[in-house]
C-alpha positions as CSV (number, residue, x, y, z in Angstrom):
1,X,18.2,-26.0,2.3
2,X,17.6,-22.4,1.3
3,X,18.9,-23.0,-2.2
4,X,16.3,-25.8,-2.7
5,X,13.6,-23.7,-1.1
6,X,14.5,-20.8,-3.6
7,X,14.1,-23.2,-6.5
8,X,10.7,-24.3,-5.2
9,X,9.7,-20.6,-4.7
10,X,10.7,-19.8,-8.2
11,X,8.5,-22.6,-9.4
12,X,5.7,-21.4,-7.3
13,X,6.0,-17.8,-8.7
14,X,5.7,-19.3,-12.3
15,X,2.5,-21.1,-11.2
16,X,1.1,-18.0,-9.6
17,X,1.9,-15.9,-12.6
18,X,0.0,-18.4,-14.8
19,X,-3.1,-18.2,-12.5
20,X,-2.6,-21.4,-10.4
21,X,-2.3,-20.3,-6.8
22,X,-3.3,-23.7,-5.4
23,X,-0.4,-25.4,-7.2
24,X,1.9,-22.5,-6.3
25,X,0.9,-23.1,-2.6
26,X,2.1,-26.7,-2.9
27,X,5.5,-25.5,-4.0
28,X,5.7,-23.0,-1.2
29,X,4.7,-25.6,1.4
30,X,7.5,-27.8,0.0
31,X,9.9,-24.9,0.4
32,X,8.7,-24.4,4.0
33,X,9.5,-28.1,4.7
34,X,12.9,-27.7,3.1
35,X,13.8,-24.6,5.1
36,X,11.4,-24.1,8.1
37,X,13.1,-21.0,9.3
38,X,13.2,-19.3,6.0
39,X,11.0,-16.2,6.1
40,X,10.8,-15.9,2.3
41,X,9.2,-19.4,2.0
42,X,6.6,-18.5,4.6
43,X,5.8,-15.1,3.1
44,X,5.2,-16.7,-0.3
45,X,3.0,-19.4,1.3
46,X,1.1,-16.6,3.0
47,X,0.6,-14.7,-0.2
48,X,-0.7,-17.9,-1.9
49,X,-3.0,-18.6,1.0
50,X,-4.4,-15.0,0.9
51,X,-4.9,-15.4,-2.9
52,X,-7.0,-18.5,-2.1
53,X,-9.0,-16.6,0.5
54,X,-7.5,-18.5,3.4
55,X,-6.9,-15.3,5.4
56,X,-6.4,-17.0,8.8
57,X,-3.9,-19.4,7.4
58,X,-2.1,-16.5,5.6
59,X,-1.9,-14.5,8.9
60,X,-0.3,-17.6,10.6
61,X,2.2,-18.0,7.7
62,X,3.2,-14.3,8.0
63,X,3.5,-14.6,11.8
64,X,5.8,-17.6,11.4
65,X,7.9,-15.6,8.9
66,X,8.2,-12.7,11.2
67,X,9.1,-15.0,14.2
68,X,11.8,-16.9,12.2
69,X,13.6,-13.7,11.0
70,X,13.1,-10.0,11.6
71,X,11.2,-9.6,8.3
72,X,9.9,-6.3,7.0
73,X,8.3,-8.0,4.1
74,X,6.4,-10.4,6.4
75,X,5.0,-7.4,8.4
76,X,4.2,-5.5,5.2
77,X,2.3,-8.5,3.7
78,X,0.5,-9.1,7.0
79,X,-0.4,-5.4,7.1
80,X,-1.7,-5.5,3.5
81,X,-3.8,-8.5,4.3
82,X,-5.3,-6.8,7.4
83,X,-6.1,-3.8,5.3
84,X,-7.7,-6.0,2.7
85,X,-9.8,-7.6,5.4
86,X,-11.0,-4.2,6.6
87,X,-9.0,-4.3,9.9
88,X,-7.2,-1.0,9.8
89,X,-6.0,-1.1,13.4
90,X,-4.3,-4.4,12.9
91,X,-2.8,-3.1,9.6
92,X,-1.5,0.1,11.3
93,X,0.3,-2.1,13.9
94,X,2.0,-4.2,11.1
95,X,2.9,-1.3,8.9
96,X,4.6,0.3,11.9
97,X,6.5,-2.9,12.6
98,X,7.6,-3.0,9.0
99,X,8.8,0.5,9.2
100,X,10.7,-0.1,12.4
101,X,12.6,-2.9,10.6
102,X,13.0,-0.9,7.4
103,X,12.7,2.8,8.1
104,X,11.6,4.9,5.1
105,X,10.1,2.0,3.2
106,X,7.7,3.7,0.7
107,X,5.3,0.8,0.4
108,X,4.9,0.5,4.2
109,X,4.5,4.3,4.5
110,X,1.8,4.5,1.9
111,X,0.0,1.5,3.4
112,X,0.2,3.1,6.9
113,X,-1.3,6.3,5.4
114,X,-4.2,4.3,3.9
115,X,-4.8,2.4,7.1
116,X,-4.8,5.5,9.3
117,X,-7.2,7.2,6.9
118,X,-9.5,4.2,7.0
119,X,-9.3,4.1,10.8
120,X,-10.1,7.8,11.0
121,X,-7.0,8.3,13.1
122,X,-6.1,11.8,14.2
123,X,-2.6,11.6,12.7
124,X,-3.8,10.5,9.2
125,X,-3.5,14.0,7.7
126,X,-0.1,14.5,9.3
127,X,1.2,11.2,7.9
128,X,-0.2,11.9,4.5
129,X,1.3,15.3,4.4
130,X,4.7,13.9,5.3
131,X,4.3,11.2,2.6
132,X,3.3,13.6,0.0
133,X,6.2,15.9,0.8
134,X,8.6,13.1,0.4
135,X,6.8,11.6,-2.7
136,X,5.2,14.5,-4.6
137,X,4.9,12.3,-7.8
138,X,2.5,9.8,-5.9
139,X,-0.8,10.8,-7.4
140,X,-3.0,8.6,-5.2
141,X,-1.5,10.1,-2.0
142,X,-2.1,13.7,-3.3
143,X,-5.7,12.8,-4.1
144,X,-6.2,11.2,-0.6
145,X,-4.7,14.2,1.2
146,X,-6.7,16.7,-0.9
147,X,-9.8,14.7,-0.1
148,X,-9.1,14.8,3.6
149,X,-8.4,18.5,3.5
150,X,-11.2,19.6,1.2
151,X,-13.9,20.2,3.8
152,X,-11.8,22.3,6.2
153,X,-8.8,23.5,4.2
154,X,-9.8,23.9,0.5
155,X,-7.0,26.2,-0.3
156,X,-4.4,23.6,1.0
157,X,-6.3,20.8,-0.8
158,X,-6.0,22.8,-4.1
159,X,-2.3,23.5,-3.5
160,X,-1.6,19.8,-3.0
161,X,-3.3,19.0,-6.3
162,X,-1.8,21.9,-8.2
163,X,1.9,21.5,-7.5
164,X,4.4,19.7,-9.7
165,X,4.6,17.2,-11.1
166,X,1.5,18.2,-12.9
167,X,-0.9,15.4,-13.7
168,X,-4.1,16.0,-15.7
169,X,-6.3,14.0,-13.3
170,X,-5.0,15.9,-10.3
171,X,-5.5,19.3,-12.0
172,X,-9.1,18.2,-13.0
173,X,-9.8,17.4,-9.3
174,X,-8.4,20.8,-8.4
175,X,-10.7,22.4,-10.9
176,X,-13.6,20.5,-9.3
177,X,-12.7,21.9,-5.9
178,X,-12.5,25.4,-7.2
179,X,-15.8,25.0,-9.0
180,X,-17.4,23.8,-5.7
181,X,-16.2,26.9,-3.9
182,X,-17.6,29.0,-6.8
183,X,-14.2,30.1,-8.2
184,X,-15.5,29.5,-11.8
185,X,-12.7,31.4,-13.5
186,X,-10.0,29.6,-11.6
187,X,-11.8,26.3,-12.2
188,X,-11.8,26.9,-15.9
189,X,-8.2,27.8,-15.9
190,X,-7.2,24.6,-13.9
191,X,-9.3,22.5,-16.3
192,X,-7.7,24.1,-19.3
193,X,-4.2,23.3,-17.9
194,X,-5.3,19.7,-17.3
195,X,-6.6,19.3,-20.8
196,X,-3.3,20.9,-22.2
197,X,-1.3,18.1,-20.5
198,X,-3.3,15.2,-22.1
């Protein structure tokens, strides 16, 4: 049954890639009928439903996937949907479930950081620091952390942006922070470094 479901899922992916989420959903629904306990079929159905704006139905599909198998991807997709729907508390819950199933999963960790930040959670800065330490090449995480630190810990925010790997956009943001605190010479140096990398 799963083999037939996988064929239908592949067909659905092709339809989604060609901009036909409604037709893709038909394939995923057939896959669900072929293999009702197959989390992958339910997750793809949920993704198509979300693409069609049917968020409650997508939530139900992800819940079925998570109930049928202990599925990190089901929890991650549900968390991403909750974040998209501006429900950070629900997103946090599902990101944490995904991480309980698959510890260290970078996509779930980053999503959790975003959700914590949106929720204004007290541990948002701590989680972002941990994520940036483990993933220094992740520019958006470094920008998010620097933004959270800028008001109270400008030196730390600048250090987050100035460390390797060096990225022009991050160095430019560092220059802006330096300029705002009136370190014009340092701001000019940081901007010069940013321009030399482009």
